Structures are given as C-alpha cells and as structure tokens.
C-alpha positions as CSV (number, residue, x, y, z in Angstrom):
1,M,0.0,0.0,0.0
2,I,2.8,2.4,1.0
3,K,4.8,1.4,-2.1
4,A,1.8,2.1,-4.3
5,F,1.3,5.5,-2.7
6,I,5.0,6.4,-3.2
7,A,4.7,5.4,-6.8
8,L,1.7,7.6,-7.3
9,L,3.6,10.6,-5.8
10,W,6.5,9.9,-8.1
11,I,4.3,9.9,-11.2
12,A,2.5,13.1,-10.1
13,S,5.8,14.9,-9.6
14,V,7.0,13.8,-13.0
15,L,3.8,15.1,-14.6
16,L,4.0,18.4,-12.7
17,T,7.6,18.9,-13.8
18,Y,6.7,18.1,-17.5
19,W,3.8,20.6,-17.3
20,L,6.0,23.4,-15.9
21,G,8.6,22.8,-18.6
22,L,5.9,23.3,-21.3
23,E,4.8,26.5,-19.7
24,Q,8.3,27.9,-19.5
25,G,9.1,26.8,-23.1
26,S,6.2,28.8,-24.5
27,G,8.1,32.0,-23.4
28,S,11.4,31.0,-25.0
29,A,13.4,33.8,-26.7
30,Y,13.6,31.6,-29.8
31,P,10.1,30.7,-30.8
32,Q,9.6,28.2,-33.6
33,A,9.0,29.5,-37.2
34,G,5.3,29.8,-37.9
35,N,4.5,30.0,-34.2
36,P,5.8,33.4,-33.0
37,A,5.6,34.3,-29.3
38,L,3.3,37.3,-28.7
39,P,4.7,39.9,-26.3
40,D,3.1,40.3,-22.9
41,N,2.1,43.9,-22.1
42,N,3.6,43.8,-18.6
43,A,6.8,42.4,-20.0
44,V,7.1,45.2,-22.6
45,I,6.5,47.8,-19.9
46,A,9.1,46.2,-17.7
47,K,11.5,46.1,-20.5
48,K,11.0,49.8,-21.3
49,N,11.5,50.7,-17.6
50,A,14.7,48.6,-17.5
51,G,16.0,50.4,-20.6
52,M,15.3,53.8,-19.1
53,S,17.1,52.8,-15.9
54,Q,20.1,51.8,-18.0
55,V,20.7,55.4,-19.1
56,T,22.1,56.3,-15.7
57,A,24.0,53.1,-15.4
58,K,27.8,53.2,-15.2
59,A,29.8,52.6,-18.3
60,P,31.4,49.1,-18.4
61,P,35.0,48.9,-17.4
62,V,37.6,49.3,-20.2
63,L,39.3,46.0,-20.9
64,P,43.1,45.9,-21.3
65,S,44.2,46.0,-24.9
66,S,45.4,42.4,-24.7
67,D,41.8,41.3,-24.0
68,L,40.4,43.2,-27.0
69,S,39.9,41.8,-30.5
70,D,40.9,43.8,-33.5
71,S,37.3,45.0,-34.1
72,D,37.0,45.9,-30.4
73,T,40.2,47.9,-30.7
74,M,38.9,49.8,-33.7
75,I,35.6,50.6,-32.0
76,A,37.4,51.9,-28.9
77,A,39.7,54.0,-31.1
78,D,36.7,55.5,-32.9
79,R,35.0,56.3,-29.7
80,N,38.1,58.0,-28.3
81,G,38.5,60.0,-31.5
82,E,34.9,61.1,-31.3
83,E,35.3,62.2,-27.7
84,E,38.4,64.2,-28.6
85,R,36.6,65.9,-31.4
86,I,33.6,66.8,-29.2
87,S,36.0,68.0,-26.5
88,E,37.9,70.1,-29.0
89,T,34.8,71.9,-30.2
90,Q,33.6,72.5,-26.6
91,T,36.9,73.9,-25.2
92,S,36.1,77.0,-23.3
93,D,39.5,78.5,-24.0
94,L,39.2,80.6,-27.2
95,Q,43.0,80.7,-27.7
96,D,43.3,76.9,-27.7
97,R,40.5,76.6,-30.3
98,I,42.1,79.3,-32.5
99,K,45.3,77.3,-32.5
100,S,43.5,74.1,-33.4
101,S,44.6,72.1,-36.5
102,N,40.9,71.6,-37.3
103,P,40.1,74.4,-39.7
104,V,36.4,74.4,-38.8
105,V,37.1,74.8,-35.1
106,R,39.8,77.4,-35.8
107,L,37.6,79.5,-38.1
108,R,34.7,79.4,-35.7
109,A,36.8,80.6,-32.9
110,F,38.3,83.3,-35.0
111,S,34.8,84.5,-35.9
112,E,33.8,84.6,-32.2
113,L,36.9,86.7,-31.4
114,L,35.8,89.3,-34.0
115,E,32.1,89.4,-33.1
116,D,32.3,92.6,-31.1
117,G,34.7,94.3,-33.5
118,S,36.5,96.1,-30.7
119,P,40.0,97.5,-31.2
120,Q,41.3,94.9,-28.7
121,S,39.8,91.9,-30.6
122,I,41.0,93.3,-34.0
123,E,44.5,93.7,-32.6
124,Q,44.4,90.2,-31.2
125,A,43.1,88.7,-34.4
126,K,45.8,90.5,-36.4
127,E,48.5,89.0,-34.2
128,I,47.0,85.6,-34.6
129,Y,46.7,85.9,-38.4
130,E,50.3,87.0,-38.8
131,K,51.5,83.9,-37.0
132,L,49.5,81.5,-39.2
133,P,51.4,79.7,-42.0
134,E,51.5,81.7,-45.2
135,G,49.4,80.6,-48.1
136,P,45.8,79.9,-49.1
137,Q,45.1,78.1,-45.8
138,R,44.8,81.5,-44.0
139,F,42.7,83.3,-46.6
140,S,39.5,82.7,-44.7
141,E,40.9,84.3,-41.5
142,L,42.2,87.2,-43.6
143,R,38.7,87.9,-45.1
144,L,37.1,87.8,-41.6
145,L,39.7,90.1,-40.1
146,A,39.7,92.6,-43.0
147,F,35.9,92.7,-43.2
148,S,35.4,93.1,-39.4
149,W,38.1,95.8,-39.3
150,G,36.5,97.6,-42.2
151,Q,33.3,98.0,-40.1
152,S,35.1,100.1,-37.5
153,D,38.3,101.6,-38.9
154,P,38.5,101.0,-42.6
155,E,41.3,103.4,-43.3
156,S,43.6,101.8,-40.8
157,A,42.6,98.4,-42.1
158,L,43.5,99.5,-45.7
159,E,46.8,100.9,-44.6
160,W,47.6,97.5,-43.0
161,S,46.3,95.4,-45.9
162,N,48.2,97.5,-48.5
163,N,51.5,96.3,-46.8
164,L,50.6,92.7,-47.5
165,D,52.0,90.8,-50.5
166,G,50.4,89.1,-53.5
167,F,47.0,87.5,-53.0
168,D,46.9,88.5,-49.3
169,K,47.0,92.2,-50.3
170,R,44.3,91.7,-52.9
171,I,42.0,89.7,-50.6
172,G,42.6,92.0,-47.6
173,T,42.0,95.3,-49.5
174,G,39.0,93.9,-51.3
175,S,37.4,92.7,-48.1
176,V,37.9,96.0,-46.3
177,L,36.4,98.0,-49.3
178,D,33.4,95.6,-49.5
179,S,32.7,96.1,-45.8
180,W,33.2,99.9,-45.9
181,A,31.0,100.4,-49.0
182,R,28.0,98.7,-47.3
183,Y,27.6,101.7,-45.0
184,D,29.6,104.5,-46.5
185,S,30.0,104.0,-50.2
186,E,31.0,107.6,-51.0
187,S,34.1,107.4,-48.7
188,A,35.0,104.0,-50.1
189,I,34.8,105.3,-53.7
190,A,36.8,108.4,-52.7
191,W,39.6,106.2,-51.3
192,A,39.6,104.0,-54.4
193,K,40.0,107.1,-56.6
194,E,42.8,108.5,-54.5
195,N,44.8,105.4,-54.3
196,F,45.0,104.3,-57.9
197,E,46.3,106.1,-61.0
198,G,44.8,105.0,-64.3
199,E,41.4,104.1,-65.8
200,D,40.9,100.4,-65.0
201,N,40.7,100.8,-61.2
202,P,40.9,97.3,-59.5
203,Y,39.4,98.6,-56.3
204,Y,36.0,99.3,-57.8
205,S,34.8,95.7,-58.1
206,A,35.1,95.4,-54.3
207,V,33.3,98.7,-53.7
208,I,30.5,97.6,-56.1
209,S,30.2,94.3,-54.3
210,G,29.6,96.1,-51.0
211,M,27.2,98.7,-52.5
212,S,25.1,96.1,-54.1
213,E,23.9,94.9,-50.7
214,N,22.1,98.2,-50.0
215,D,22.2,100.3,-53.2
216,L,21.9,98.1,-56.2
217,I,21.1,101.0,-58.6
218,G,24.1,103.0,-57.4
219,A,26.3,99.9,-57.8
220,S,25.0,99.3,-61.3
221,E,25.6,102.9,-62.3
222,L,29.2,102.8,-61.1
223,M,29.8,99.6,-62.9
224,T,28.6,101.0,-66.2
225,T,31.1,103.9,-65.9
226,L,34.1,101.5,-65.8
227,P,36.2,101.1,-68.9
228,Y,36.0,97.8,-70.9
229,G,38.3,95.3,-69.2
230,R,38.7,92.7,-66.5
231,N,37.5,94.8,-63.6
232,R,34.3,95.8,-65.3
233,G,33.7,92.1,-66.1
234,R,34.3,91.1,-62.6
235,A,31.9,93.9,-61.3
236,A,29.3,92.8,-63.8
237,S,29.6,89.2,-62.6
238,I,29.1,90.3,-59.0
239,L,25.9,92.2,-59.9
240,V,24.5,89.3,-62.0
241,E,25.0,87.0,-59.1
242,R,23.5,89.4,-56.6
243,T,20.3,90.0,-58.8
244,W,20.0,86.2,-59.5
245,Q,19.8,85.6,-55.8
246,M,16.8,87.9,-55.8
247,G,15.1,86.0,-58.5
248,E,15.3,85.3,-62.2
249,D,12.9,88.2,-63.1
250,V,15.1,90.6,-61.1
251,A,18.2,89.5,-62.9
252,I,16.6,89.8,-66.4
253,H,15.2,93.2,-65.5
254,F,18.7,94.3,-64.3
255,A,20.3,93.1,-67.6
256,D,17.5,94.6,-69.7
257,N,18.2,98.0,-68.3
258,L,22.0,98.0,-68.9
259,P,23.4,100.0,-71.8
260,E,23.3,98.1,-75.1
261,G,26.6,96.6,-76.1
262,S,29.1,94.2,-74.6
263,I,28.1,94.7,-71.0
264,Q,24.5,93.9,-71.6
265,N,25.4,91.0,-73.8
266,F,27.6,89.6,-71.1
267,A,24.9,89.9,-68.5
268,F,22.3,88.1,-70.6
269,G,24.8,85.5,-71.5
270,E,25.5,84.8,-67.8
271,I,21.8,84.6,-67.1
272,A,21.3,82.2,-70.0
273,K,23.9,79.9,-68.5
274,K,22.1,79.8,-65.2
275,I,18.7,79.1,-66.8
276,A,20.2,76.4,-69.1
277,K,21.7,74.8,-66.0
278,D,18.4,74.7,-64.3
279,D,16.1,74.0,-67.3
280,L,17.7,73.6,-70.7
281,G,14.4,73.3,-72.5
282,R,13.2,76.6,-71.1
283,A,16.5,78.3,-72.1
284,V,16.0,77.0,-75.6
285,Q,12.5,78.4,-75.7
286,W,13.8,81.8,-74.5
287,V,16.3,82.0,-77.3
288,E,13.7,81.0,-80.0
289,K,11.4,83.8,-78.9
290,M,14.2,86.4,-79.3
291,D,14.5,88.7,-82.4
292,E,17.9,88.6,-84.1
293,S,20.2,90.8,-82.1
294,E,23.5,90.9,-80.3
295,V,21.7,89.7,-77.1
296,K,20.3,86.7,-79.0
297,V,23.8,85.9,-80.4
298,R,25.3,85.8,-76.9
299,V,22.4,83.9,-75.3
300,S,22.2,81.3,-78.0
301,E,25.9,80.8,-77.9
302,D,25.9,80.0,-74.2
303,V,22.8,77.8,-74.5
304,A,24.5,75.9,-77.4
305,E,27.7,75.4,-75.4
306,N,25.8,74.1,-72.4
307,W,23.7,71.7,-74.5
308,A,26.7,70.5,-76.6
309,K,28.5,69.5,-73.4
310,Q,25.5,67.2,-72.5
311,S,24.6,66.0,-76.0
312,P,26.4,67.4,-79.0
313,V,24.2,65.5,-81.5
314,E,21.0,67.1,-80.1
315,A,22.6,70.5,-79.9
316,A,23.7,70.2,-83.5
317,E,20.2,69.4,-84.6
318,W,18.9,72.4,-82.8
319,V,21.5,74.7,-84.3
320,S,20.8,73.3,-87.8
321,N,17.2,74.5,-87.5
322,M,18.1,78.0,-86.5
323,P,17.7,80.7,-89.2
324,E,20.9,81.6,-91.0
325,G,22.7,84.4,-89.3
326,E,25.3,85.4,-86.7
327,A,23.4,83.6,-83.9
328,R,23.6,80.3,-85.7
329,S,27.2,80.8,-86.7
330,E,28.3,81.5,-83.1
331,S,26.3,78.6,-81.8
332,M,27.9,76.3,-84.4
333,E,31.3,77.2,-83.0
334,E,30.3,76.0,-79.5
335,V,28.9,72.8,-80.9
336,V,32.0,72.2,-83.0
337,T,34.2,72.7,-80.1
338,Q,32.5,70.2,-77.9
339,W,31.7,67.6,-80.6
340,A,35.1,67.6,-82.4
341,R,36.8,66.5,-79.2
342,K,34.5,63.5,-78.9
343,D,33.9,62.6,-82.6
344,P,35.7,64.7,-85.2
345,I,34.4,62.5,-88.1
346,A,30.8,63.1,-87.2
347,T,31.5,66.8,-86.7
348,A,33.0,67.0,-90.1
349,E,30.0,65.3,-91.7
350,W,27.7,67.7,-90.0
351,L,29.7,70.8,-91.2
352,N,29.6,69.4,-94.7
353,Q,25.8,69.9,-94.8
354,F,26.2,73.7,-94.8
355,P,27.2,75.6,-97.9
356,S,30.5,77.5,-97.5
357,G,30.3,81.2,-96.9
358,E,31.5,84.0,-94.6
359,L,29.3,82.9,-91.7
360,M,30.8,79.4,-91.9
361,D,34.4,80.6,-91.7
362,E,34.5,80.8,-87.9
363,P,32.9,77.3,-87.2
364,I,35.4,75.8,-89.7
365,Q,38.3,77.6,-88.1
366,R,37.2,76.3,-84.7
367,F,37.1,72.7,-86.2
368,V,40.5,73.1,-87.6
369,R,41.9,74.3,-84.3
370,E,40.4,71.2,-82.5
371,V,41.7,68.6,-84.9
372,A,45.0,70.1,-86.0
373,R,47.3,68.4,-83.6
374,K,45.7,64.9,-84.0
375,D,45.2,65.1,-87.7
376,P,47.0,68.1,-89.3
377,D,46.4,66.8,-92.9
378,T,42.6,66.8,-92.4
379,A,42.8,70.2,-90.6
380,L,44.7,71.7,-93.6
381,T,42.1,70.5,-96.0
382,W,39.4,72.1,-94.0
383,A,41.4,75.3,-93.6
384,Q,41.5,75.7,-97.4
385,S,37.7,75.9,-97.5
386,I,37.7,79.2,-95.5
387,T,36.3,81.9,-97.8
388,D,38.0,84.9,-96.3
389,E,41.5,85.0,-97.8
390,E,43.3,86.7,-94.9
391,R,41.7,84.3,-92.4
392,R,42.4,81.3,-94.6
393,K,46.1,82.1,-95.0
394,K,46.6,82.6,-91.3
395,V,44.8,79.3,-90.4
396,E,46.8,77.4,-93.1
397,A,50.0,78.9,-91.7
398,D,49.1,77.8,-88.2
399,V,48.4,74.2,-89.3
400,L,51.6,74.0,-91.4
401,N,53.6,75.2,-88.4
402,I,52.0,72.4,-86.3
403,K,53.0,69.9,-89.0
404,V,56.6,71.1,-89.0
405,M,56.8,70.9,-85.2
406,Q,55.4,67.4,-85.1
407,A,57.9,66.3,-87.8
408,Q,60.8,67.7,-85.8
409,R,59.6,66.1,-82.7
410,E,59.3,62.7,-84.4
411,Q,62.8,63.0,-85.9
412,A,64.3,64.0,-82.6
413,E,62.6,61.0,-80.9
414,A,63.9,58.6,-83.5
415,S,67.5,59.9,-83.1
416,G,67.3,60.3,-79.3
417,A,68.1,64.1,-79.6
418,P,66.6,66.7,-77.2
419,D,63.1,67.8,-78.0
420,P,63.3,70.8,-80.4
421,Q,60.5,72.4,-78.5
422,G,62.5,72.4,-75.3
423,E,60.4,69.7,-73.6
424,P,62.5,67.0,-71.8
425,R,62.5,63.6,-73.6
426,P,60.8,60.8,-71.6
427,R,63.4,58.4,-70.2
428,R,63.4,54.9,-71.6
429,G,63.6,51.8,-69.4
430,P,62.0,51.0,-66.1
431,P,61.0,53.9,-63.8
432,N,64.0,53.4,-61.5
433,A,66.6,52.8,-64.2
434,P,69.9,54.7,-63.7
C-alpha cells in the first residue's frame, strides 16, 4: 500500500515537472517558425523601464588592450577619437581653439573673437593671423579680419592690408572695401580714386560688391562707368550673381536696363547659362522667342555650349534648324568645339551639310583648331575651305607650323636628340633605371 502511494507521488511529480517545462518553453526567446511568441504587455513595460534605468548606469569597465579583439580595438579608437573631437569643439579657452589644427574649429573661434569688432579683438586677431602659416590656408581668416576691421576703422585696415603681399593684399584690401561700401560707399569710392592712378581701377569691383547689398542702382551705375576690361567684367559678374539671388525676373530686369553693347550681352549670357543649367528646355524656348540681335547671339551661344556638353548631337540638330545668321554661326562654334573633341568625323560630316560662306568661316576655323594636332592633314584640307582670304592664309600657316613641329619632334625622338620644343624627352627603361 505504502509502495503504491509512493509510486503515485513519483508519477505526479514527473507530470508536474513536465507541465511546468511546457509553460516555460512557451516563453522562449527563440520561438519556432510559424508560431511566434506574442509579447506580454507587462513584460514590454518592464523592458522599457529597464531600458530607461540603464541610461544612468555606469559605463562598463575598459578592458586591457590584450583582451580586446581587432574589431573591439577599432571601435574603442573610434569612440576615443569622437570624444576628442567633441571635447575640442567645446573647449572654453578661445585661444586653444584658435590654434586648433581643425580648420572648422579654428575659423569658428576666429569669428567669435571678431564678433564685437572692438580694437582689442581686432589687434588680437591681427597678431594671430600674422602667426598663421602663409598661403591659401589662411585666406578665410584674412577675409574675416579685414571685413570686421573695415566695419570700425577701414582706413587703418586698408593701410595694413596694403602692406601685405600678393593674394593677401588683394583679398585684404577687397574685403575692407566691400565692408566699408556697405555703410559709406562715398568714402570707399573716394579712397579707391585717391589710391589708384589710371582708368581700370581694380578697387571698384570690391566697392561695387559692398554697394550692391544696399544700393543696387548705385552699384550698377558705377559699374557702367568703368572702362571695358577685366575689372568691369568682374563687377558685372558680381551684380548678376546678386540679382540672380533675388530671383530670375530681377536678374533679367537688371540686364535689360543695362546700356546696349558688350556689358548687356555679357549679363544676358551669364543669365542664359544659369537658366540652361536649371532647365535647358526653357532656355532654348527663351532663345527661340528672341529677335535677331546681339543679345540673342550671346544667349544662343551660351545655351548651345551648355547643350553640346551634354549631347552634341541634339545641340547640333537644334542649331541646324536656326535661321541663318550670326546667332547660328556663333552657336555652331560652340557645338563644333565640344563635338570635335569626342567625334571629329561626325562633326566634319555635320559641317559638310552647310554651304561655304562667310558665316561658316568661324565654325570651320574652330574645327581646324580642335583637330590640327591629332590630324594636321585633315585640318589643312578644311582650312583651305575658308572663304575669307586673310583668315584662310593665317589658319593654313598655323596648321603648317604644327606639322613642322610634329615632324621635328618625331625626328628627334627617333634619333634620341633633345626635344626641339624644349620639352624633356621621356626616359626609356623602367622607372628606377639609372
């Protein structure tokens, strides 16, 4: 009887153990496929609370390098580098950040130093700038210093910047004048006149840049008084950029009100490039609506150049459908320039479709120039089709000169003599041959 009772107890315990095992198995972290375990709400809440409590938990101890794998070592190095970068940007000592090898940190600190524009900060910034390594790496600091100084004491700033050399002098002086002209353009213009002898004053482009921020009309009027040359072109580019930032309509209105001639053509050409970059189809439509004029010549030329860089075949088809005239001739030059570099044979076949004439001379000359060095014989044949005699003789002479130079170079290479053009002959043999 007792034995039977013990046996029943043993069987019951086994069954209970088996049942408990099934219950625990249903909560396993690896449920079987097709029978996913559903999360318990209380368990999810507990897990979230546990995760929140871990935010304030202490970081795990750092293992000795001997106990780290290669990947662990790389992760630790990355974390240390990140901590150093964060620490560097948050350093409270301005002087330390100004001396940083990180250009972003250094420039930000330099800007903070110049924020109040006081004589003390200007002097301190000047001393720091003068200790920086010479070259382009300190141009940004120079612009900040000169511009800030120009807000408080432009004449002293210009006296200092005029004693700099090379690009430093140009950048420093230009930044001061830009800053000065924003609040006192008359004084900036007077200084520019007094400190340059001659017509093509290089200081005016910086003055115009500053004026355009608050007096666009005055800046435009000053630009139109400048003589034809690099500085007027630079000033015009500045104003086109400034008006373009205000909107396409503003830029077109600005160009439309410029005096007719090279300066207006240039402005419209720059606008055409910008429109073609944003929407080539709209730029093409703009050109097609224009009457034949110098403006259309310049705009169509720039649109054709932009299109030919993307697809010379499509650009050539568009130019072919343009009415005969200077606009088509100038546009053909741009297509030829881009296409001949990629496929001179196809370019030549396209040019053959057009009858020879004065308006074809320039496109043919451009083709000759592009292919002369690779195929001087073909270039010479095309040069002979130029109708203007003076132009034809000059182009033929240029091609023949190229042929002579190439023959001399080939002869020198065959004999091992020095290059007749003064270029060093390439050494024969392996790179490290004595």
